[in-house]
C-alpha positions in Angstrom: 0.0 0.0 0.0 1.2 3.5 -0.9 0.2 6.3 1.4 0.4 10.1 0.8 -0.5 12.3 3.7 -0.8 16.0 3.0 -2.2 19.1 4.7 -3.0 22.3 2.8 -3.7 25.7 4.3 -7.1 27.3 3.8 -5.9 29.3 0.8 -7.5 29.4 -2.7 -4.1 29.8 -4.3 -2.8 26.6 -2.7 -5.6 24.3 -4.1 -4.3 23.9 -7.6 -0.8 22.9 -6.7 -2.1 20.7 -3.9 -4.4 18.9 -6.3 -1.6 18.5 -8.8 0.6 16.8 -6.2 -2.2 14.3 -5.3 -2.9 13.5 -8.9 0.8 13.0 -9.6 0.9 10.4 -6.8 -1.9 8.3 -8.4 -1.2 4.8 -9.7 -1.1 4.5 -13.5 -4.3 2.5 -13.8 -6.4 5.5 -12.5 -8.2 7.7 -14.9 -6.3 10.8 -13.7 -8.4 13.6 -15.2 -11.7 12.1 -13.8 -10.1 12.0 -10.4 -8.6 15.5 -10.8 -12.1 16.8 -11.7 -13.7 15.2 -8.6 -10.9 16.2 -6.3 -11.0 19.8 -7.5 -14.7 19.9 -6.7 -14.3 18.2 -3.3 -11.4 20.4 -2.2 -13.1 23.5 -3.5 -16.2 22.6 -1.4 -14.1 21.8 1.6 -12.2 25.2 1.2 -15.1 27.5 0.4 -18.0 26.0 2.4 -15.9 24.4 5.1 -12.7 26.2 6.1 -13.8 29.6 4.8 -17.5 29.2 5.8 -18.9 30.9 2.7 -22.4 30.0 1.6 -23.4 29.5 -2.0 -26.0 32.3 -1.6 -23.1 34.8 -1.5 -22.0 33.7 -5.0 -25.6 33.9 -6.2 -26.2 37.4 -4.7 -23.0 39.1 -5.9 -20.2 37.1 -7.6 -17.5 39.7 -7.3 -18.3 40.0 -3.5 -18.1 36.2 -3.3 -14.6 36.2 -4.9 -13.6 39.0 -2.6 -14.8 36.9 0.4 -12.7 34.0 -0.7 -9.6 36.1 -1.0 -10.2 37.9 2.3 -11.0 34.8 4.3 -8.1 32.8 2.7 -5.7 35.6 3.9 -7.3 35.6 7.4 -7.5 31.8 7.9 -4.6 30.2 6.0 -2.6 30.0 9.2 -5.4 28.6 11.4 -7.6 26.5 9.1 -6.6 23.6 6.8 -7.7 20.6 4.8 -6.0 17.2 5.5 -6.0 14.6 2.8 -4.7 11.0 3.2 -4.5 9.0 0.0 -4.1 5.2 0.3 -3.5 3.3 -2.9 -3.3 -0.4 -3.6 -3.4 -2.4 -6.8 -7.2 -2.3 -6.7 -8.3 0.9 -5.0 -7.4 4.4 -4.2 -9.0 6.0 -1.2 -8.9 9.7 -0.3 -9.8 10.6 3.3 -10.4 14.3 3.6 -11.0 16.4 6.8 -11.2 20.1 7.3 -11.6 22.7 10.0 -14.3 25.4 9.9 -17.9 24.5 9.2 -19.3 21.0 8.8 -21.2 20.0 5.7 -24.9 20.2 6.5 -26.6 16.8 6.9 -29.0 17.2 3.9 -25.9 17.7 1.6 -24.2 14.5 2.7 -26.1 12.1 0.5 -26.3 11.4 -3.3 -28.9 13.8 -4.5 -30.1 12.1 -7.7 -33.1 14.4 -7.9 -30.8 17.4 -8.2 -31.0 19.1 -11.6 -27.8 19.9 -13.6 -29.1 23.5 -14.0 -30.0 24.1 -10.3 -28.3 26.9 -8.5 -26.9 24.7 -5.7 -25.6 21.2 -5.3 -24.1 20.7 -8.7 -20.6 20.2 -7.2 -21.9 17.3 -5.2 -23.2 15.6 -8.3 -19.7 16.0 -9.9 -18.1 14.4 -6.8 -20.5 11.5 -6.8 -20.0 11.0 -10.6 -16.2 11.0 -10.4 -15.8 8.5 -7.6 -17.0 4.9 -7.2 -17.9 5.5 -3.5 -18.4 8.6 -1.4 -18.9 8.4 2.3 -19.3 11.2 4.8 -17.9 11.4 8.3 -20.7 11.5 10.9 -19.7 14.9 12.0 -19.7 16.4 8.5 -16.1 17.6 8.7 -14.8 14.9 6.4 -15.4 12.6 3.5 -13.9 9.5 1.9 -13.7 9.2 -1.9 -12.9 5.9 -3.5 -11.8 4.8 -7.0 -11.9 1.1 -7.8 -9.9 -0.6 -10.5 -12.0 -2.2 -13.1 -11.1 -5.7 -14.3 
């Protein structure tokens, strides 16, 4: 088993390079762009809604203000809030265990929302996460999730 254990500060600027490092550590059998897409969405949700505690309603009300909030809170919280990701890979599975500080994911958002429309204002990111991974499990407290990719064949 290969293990990669990483912590990233609550900073929007750090997310891209952090995701790149995780994707680089994936085994060759993994469809890397699919995992990158899902990880980007999961980490963005953990950052914006978890560590930075910004509601989607802010984005819908005033997108420029929303971007300002992300920058402002990233600067304020990068030293005190973080996201921890542990990746465990074997010949048959890759498992990402993710935990963050800040706000928990509300209970109604912790399940597959098959009734969610692709054009709805909220919840599209969760649909992306569920479609990119073979299994998605939430920690009971809402401060973490586990994302699993299984090898086919």
